[in-house]
C-alpha positions as CSV (number, residue, x, y, z in Angstrom):
1,M,91.1,118.1,127.3
2,N,94.3,120.1,127.6
3,I,97.9,119.3,126.6
4,N,101.0,119.5,128.8
5,K,103.0,122.3,127.3
6,Q,106.2,121.7,129.3
7,R,106.1,118.0,128.4
8,V,105.6,118.9,124.7
9,L,108.6,121.3,124.7
10,D,110.9,118.9,126.6
11,E,110.0,116.1,124.1
12,F,110.5,118.4,121.1
13,F,114.0,119.4,122.3
14,E,114.8,115.7,123.0
15,L,113.8,114.5,119.6
16,I,115.5,117.2,117.6
17,S,118.8,116.4,119.5
18,I,118.9,113.0,117.8
19,P,120.6,113.1,114.3
20,C,118.2,111.5,111.9
21,P,119.1,112.1,108.2
22,S,117.2,110.2,105.6
23,L,118.1,106.5,105.6
24,G,119.7,107.0,109.0
25,E,116.7,107.0,111.3
26,R,117.5,104.0,113.5
27,E,118.1,105.8,116.8
28,V,115.0,107.9,116.6
29,A,112.9,105.0,115.4
30,D,114.0,102.9,118.4
31,L,112.9,105.7,120.7
32,L,109.6,106.3,119.0
33,K,108.8,102.6,118.9
34,K,109.3,102.5,122.7
35,R,107.1,105.5,123.2
36,L,104.3,104.2,121.0
37,E,104.3,100.8,122.9
38,E,104.3,102.6,126.2
39,L,101.1,104.4,125.1
40,G,99.5,101.1,124.3
41,G,100.1,100.8,120.6
42,K,100.7,97.6,118.7
43,V,103.8,98.6,116.7
44,T,105.0,97.0,113.5
45,E,108.2,98.1,111.8
46,D,107.7,98.1,108.1
47,M,110.9,96.4,106.9
48,Q,109.7,96.3,103.3
49,A,110.5,100.0,103.0
50,A,113.9,99.6,104.9
51,K,115.0,96.9,102.4
52,A,113.8,98.7,99.4
53,L,115.7,101.9,100.4
54,N,118.7,100.2,102.0
55,G,118.0,102.3,105.1
56,T,118.7,101.6,108.8
57,A,115.0,101.6,109.8
58,G,111.6,101.0,108.4
59,N,108.3,102.9,108.7
60,L,106.7,102.6,112.1
61,V,103.0,101.6,112.0
62,A,101.2,101.7,115.4
63,D,97.6,100.7,116.0
64,F,95.5,101.9,118.9
65,K,92.2,100.4,119.7
66,G,89.3,102.9,120.0
67,T,86.7,103.2,122.7
68,V,83.9,104.4,120.5
69,A,82.4,101.9,118.1
70,G,81.6,103.3,114.6
71,A,83.9,106.3,114.8
72,P,86.1,106.9,111.7
73,R,89.4,105.2,111.9
74,I,92.0,107.9,111.7
75,L,95.5,107.8,110.4
76,L,98.1,110.3,111.9
77,N,101.3,110.7,110.0
78,A,104.6,112.5,110.5
79,H,108.1,111.6,109.2
80,M,111.2,110.8,111.3
81,D,113.9,112.0,109.0
82,C,115.3,115.5,108.6
83,V,117.5,117.2,106.0
84,N,121.1,118.0,106.8
85,P,122.7,119.6,108.7
86,C,120.7,117.9,111.5
87,A,123.5,116.8,113.9
88,G,124.3,118.8,117.0
89,I,121.1,120.9,117.0
90,K,121.2,123.4,119.9
91,P,117.8,124.9,120.3
92,H,116.9,128.0,122.3
93,I,113.8,130.2,122.7
94,E,113.9,133.9,122.0
95,D,110.8,136.0,122.5
96,G,108.5,132.9,122.0
97,V,110.4,131.7,118.9
98,I,112.3,128.4,118.9
99,K,115.5,128.6,116.9
100,S,118.7,126.7,116.4
101,D,122.1,128.3,116.9
102,G,122.3,129.1,113.2
103,T,124.7,126.3,112.2
104,T,122.0,123.6,111.8
105,I,118.4,123.3,110.9
106,L,115.9,123.3,113.8
107,G,114.1,120.0,113.0
108,G,110.5,121.2,113.3
109,D,110.1,119.5,110.0
110,D,108.9,117.1,111.1
111,K,109.5,116.6,114.8
112,G,106.8,119.2,115.4
113,G,104.4,116.7,113.9
114,V,105.8,113.7,115.7
115,V,105.5,115.4,119.1
116,A,101.9,116.5,118.4
117,I,100.9,113.0,117.6
118,L,102.6,111.6,120.8
119,E,101.1,114.3,123.0
120,A,97.6,113.7,121.6
121,L,97.9,110.0,122.3
122,R,99.1,110.7,125.9
123,C,96.2,113.0,126.6
124,L,93.6,110.5,125.3
125,K,95.1,107.9,127.6
126,E,95.6,110.0,130.7
127,Q,92.3,111.8,130.5
128,N,90.3,108.8,129.4
129,L,88.9,110.6,126.4
130,P,86.6,108.8,124.0
131,H,88.1,108.1,120.6
132,G,87.9,105.8,117.6
133,D,90.6,103.5,116.3
134,I,93.8,105.3,115.6
135,Q,96.7,104.3,113.3
136,V,100.0,106.2,113.5
137,V,102.6,106.1,110.7
138,F,106.0,107.5,111.4
139,S,107.7,107.3,108.0
140,V,111.3,107.2,106.9
141,S,113.0,109.0,104.1
142,E,110.2,111.5,103.5
143,E,112.8,114.1,102.5
144,Q,113.9,111.9,99.6
145,G,110.8,112.1,97.5
146,C,108.5,110.6,100.2
147,A,110.3,107.3,99.6
148,G,109.3,105.7,102.9
149,A,105.6,106.1,102.3
150,K,106.0,105.1,98.6
151,N,107.5,101.8,99.7
152,L,105.1,101.2,102.6
153,D,103.5,97.8,103.0
154,T,100.0,98.8,102.3
155,G,98.7,95.6,103.9
156,L,99.3,97.3,107.2
157,L,96.9,100.1,106.5
158,H,93.2,100.1,107.5
159,S,92.2,103.7,108.2
160,D,89.2,105.6,106.8
161,I,90.8,109.1,106.7
162,G,94.2,110.6,107.5
163,Y,96.1,113.6,108.6
164,A,99.8,114.3,107.8
165,L,101.2,116.8,110.2
166,D,103.8,118.2,107.9
167,S,103.1,121.6,106.3
168,S,104.5,125.1,106.7
169,G,101.9,127.6,107.7
170,R,100.3,128.1,111.1
171,P,97.9,125.6,112.7
172,G,94.5,126.1,110.9
173,K,96.0,125.6,107.5
174,I,94.5,122.5,105.7
175,I,95.8,121.3,102.4
176,F,93.1,120.0,100.0
177,A,95.2,119.7,96.9
178,A,98.8,118.8,96.2
179,P,100.8,118.2,93.0
180,G,102.1,115.0,91.5
181,Q,105.9,114.8,90.9
182,N,108.1,113.2,88.3
183,K,111.9,113.0,88.7
184,I,114.0,113.3,85.6
185,F,117.5,112.1,85.3
186,A,119.7,112.9,82.3
187,K,123.2,111.8,81.3
188,V,125.2,113.9,78.9
189,H,128.0,112.0,77.3
190,G,131.3,113.5,76.0
191,K,134.7,112.2,75.4
192,T,137.6,112.1,77.8
193,A,141.1,113.4,77.1
194,H,144.0,115.0,78.9
195,G,143.1,118.6,79.6
196,G,146.7,119.9,79.2
197,V,148.2,117.7,76.6
198,A,145.4,117.1,74.1
199,P,142.1,118.8,75.1
200,E,141.1,119.1,71.4
201,K,140.8,115.3,71.3
202,G,138.1,115.4,74.0
203,I,134.4,116.5,74.1
204,N,133.7,118.4,77.3
205,A,130.5,117.0,78.7
206,I,130.2,119.9,81.2
207,K,130.3,122.5,78.4
208,K,127.8,120.5,76.3
209,A,125.5,120.1,79.3
210,A,125.5,123.8,79.9
211,E,124.5,124.4,76.3
212,I,121.7,121.9,76.5
213,L,120.3,123.2,79.9
214,M,119.8,126.6,78.4
215,D,116.7,125.2,76.7
216,V,115.4,122.9,79.4
217,P,112.3,124.3,81.2
218,T,112.8,125.3,84.8
219,S,111.2,127.4,87.6
220,R,107.5,128.2,87.7
221,I,105.5,127.3,84.6
222,D,102.1,128.4,85.9
223,E,100.2,128.7,89.2
224,E,100.1,125.0,89.7
225,T,103.1,123.7,87.7
226,T,106.8,124.0,88.5
227,C,110.1,122.3,87.7
228,N,113.6,122.6,89.1
229,I,117.1,121.5,88.1
230,G,118.5,120.4,91.5
231,I,121.7,118.4,91.0
232,I,124.5,118.4,88.5
233,H,127.5,116.2,88.8
234,G,130.4,115.7,86.4
235,G,134.2,115.7,86.1
236,S,136.9,114.1,88.2
237,A,139.9,116.4,87.9
238,T,140.8,119.8,86.4
239,N,143.3,118.2,84.0
240,I,140.8,115.7,82.5
241,V,138.2,116.6,79.9
242,P,135.0,115.2,81.5
243,D,133.1,112.6,79.5
244,L,129.9,112.4,81.6
245,V,127.6,114.9,83.3
246,E,124.6,113.6,85.3
247,I,121.6,115.9,86.0
248,A,118.7,115.4,88.3
249,M,115.6,117.5,88.4
250,D,111.9,117.2,89.2
251,C,108.7,118.6,87.7
252,R,105.4,118.8,89.5
253,S,101.8,120.0,88.9
254,R,98.4,119.6,90.6
255,N,97.0,119.0,87.1
256,P,97.8,115.5,85.7
257,E,97.7,116.6,82.1
258,K,100.1,119.5,82.7
259,L,102.5,117.2,84.6
260,E,102.5,114.8,81.7
261,K,103.0,117.5,79.1
262,L,105.8,119.2,81.1
263,T,107.6,115.9,81.6
264,A,107.4,115.3,77.9
265,D,108.7,118.8,77.1
266,I,111.7,118.4,79.4
267,V,112.6,115.0,77.9
268,A,112.2,116.5,74.4
269,A,114.4,119.5,75.3
270,Y,117.2,117.2,76.5
271,K,117.0,115.0,73.3
272,K,116.9,118.0,71.0
273,G,119.6,119.7,72.9
274,G,121.8,116.7,72.6
275,E,121.3,116.5,68.9
276,K,122.1,120.2,68.5
277,A,125.3,119.8,70.7
278,G,126.3,116.7,68.8
279,V,126.5,114.4,71.9
280,P,124.4,111.5,73.2
281,V,122.0,112.2,76.0
282,D,120.2,109.5,78.0
283,V,117.0,110.5,79.8
284,E,115.0,108.6,82.4
285,V,111.7,109.5,84.1
286,K,110.8,108.1,87.5
287,P,107.3,109.0,88.8
288,S,107.3,109.9,92.5
289,Y,103.7,110.4,93.3
290,K,100.4,111.5,91.8
291,P,98.5,114.7,92.4
292,Y,95.4,114.7,94.6
293,C,92.4,117.0,95.2
294,L,90.0,116.5,98.1
295,D,86.5,117.9,98.2
296,K,86.6,120.8,100.6
297,D,83.3,119.5,102.1
298,S,84.7,116.0,102.7
299,K,84.8,114.6,106.2
300,V,88.6,114.7,106.5
301,I,88.7,118.4,105.6
302,Q,85.6,119.4,107.7
303,L,86.7,117.6,110.8
304,A,90.0,119.5,110.8
305,A,88.3,122.8,110.0
306,K,85.7,122.4,112.8
307,A,88.3,121.5,115.3
308,A,90.3,124.5,114.3
309,E,87.3,126.8,114.6
310,N,86.6,125.5,118.0
311,L,90.1,126.4,119.1
312,G,89.8,129.9,117.6
313,L,92.2,129.2,114.8
314,K,92.1,130.9,111.4
315,V,91.0,128.2,109.0
316,D,92.8,128.3,105.7
317,I,91.8,125.5,103.3
318,T,94.3,125.8,100.5
319,A,96.4,124.1,97.8
320,T,100.1,123.6,97.9
321,G,103.0,123.1,95.6
322,G,104.9,120.8,98.0
323,G,104.8,117.1,98.3
324,S,104.3,115.0,101.4
325,D,103.5,111.4,102.5
326,S,99.8,112.4,102.1
327,S,100.2,112.0,98.3
328,H,100.8,108.3,98.8
329,F,98.1,107.7,101.4
330,N,95.6,109.3,99.0
331,G,97.0,107.0,96.3
332,F,96.4,104.0,98.6
333,G,92.8,105.0,98.9
334,I,92.8,106.8,102.3
335,P,91.6,110.5,101.9
336,C,94.5,112.3,103.6
337,T,95.1,116.0,104.1
338,V,98.1,117.9,105.4
339,L,98.0,120.2,108.4
340,G,100.0,123.3,109.0
341,T,102.3,123.0,112.1
342,G,104.0,126.4,112.1
343,M,107.3,125.3,110.6
344,T,109.0,128.3,108.9
345,N,112.1,128.5,106.7
346,V,112.4,124.8,106.6
347,H,115.4,123.1,105.1
348,T,117.6,126.0,106.1
349,V,119.6,127.0,109.1
350,D,117.2,129.9,109.5
351,E,114.3,127.5,110.4
352,V,112.2,128.7,113.3
353,L,109.0,127.6,115.0
354,L,106.7,129.7,117.2
355,E,106.4,128.1,120.7
356,E,102.7,128.9,120.5
357,D,102.3,127.0,117.2
358,L,104.1,123.9,118.7
359,Y,101.5,123.7,121.5
360,M,98.5,124.6,119.3
361,T,99.4,121.8,116.8
362,C,99.3,119.3,119.6
363,Q,96.0,120.7,120.8
364,W,94.5,120.6,117.3
365,A,95.5,117.0,116.7
366,L,93.9,116.0,120.1
367,D,90.7,117.9,119.3
368,I,90.4,116.3,115.8
369,L,90.5,112.9,117.4
370,C,88.0,113.8,120.1
371,L,85.6,115.5,117.6
372,A,85.7,112.5,115.3
373,A,84.5,110.3,118.1
374,K,81.4,112.5,118.7
375,E,80.3,112.6,115.0
């Protein structure tokens, strides 16, 4: 019941070489669909999500018939997209650490999870290992607020428990609780004028937005609650007084009541700030996903923990402040945890992945499937 390390490494390098920004996953989706079918999966491309997001590909949902009756039906999830810069990745290994050349991300988020799922499936087939029904979901646009999973056709799902292979932290890390997230969009209105001829006739929306933002909550609120101002856009030329600034931010908490209160506080801050600055401010709240908290003694957590213990891994059952597709699967009624895959410094050109963690993630996924069939 052992994985093929060289095959894992080769496939990881192959997959990260394919540019796959959010909404541009077509090339990697075609390859993964072929791989899943070669492994015996019945693959459906979820075009509902593709149409909703106007992307080039939909979520891939693959079903594999089990050999053990009564075993829990397990969902395995990883996402196909990466943040930019993800084109022209040139990986190399230095002292057991996989790195890019420093001009791009590495892509372990989440090709490490994708490779682990594919390798586990191969080992089950090649070694004729007993297992229950397996459902694989390779999602699109996870890096844009888990949009692919949010728009998934839930009629395709029929799993009992799930594992999203998509967390920082070394194999053995198991997420039992994650926050909900609301996105907040604000528009600060000013008045346009010529910046050199008659600036006094205008109202500078950028200046007004700066005044308003001084009183908008941001950063860490408490141990389970955060918010962040992430995007500001306004102005068209240096000689034009800008009449509109658009601001995008998110707030999140593992506590539903705290999330609701923080969202209301942010909206109120924008409105009050606009009144103080004497300009109109439009605010829109778009919920992304809800928080979840799994019982640490639940089957989904304990299967992963026992498999990790059997492999000699340090088990770390913990909460997170990050979001993942697991939030939506839990919302769809499938208890789903997130597993650590070793990804480090993700979303930056300093991203690295221990070669050992890449292999151990594959072994852990395989052992979870095998263990579930025995219980």
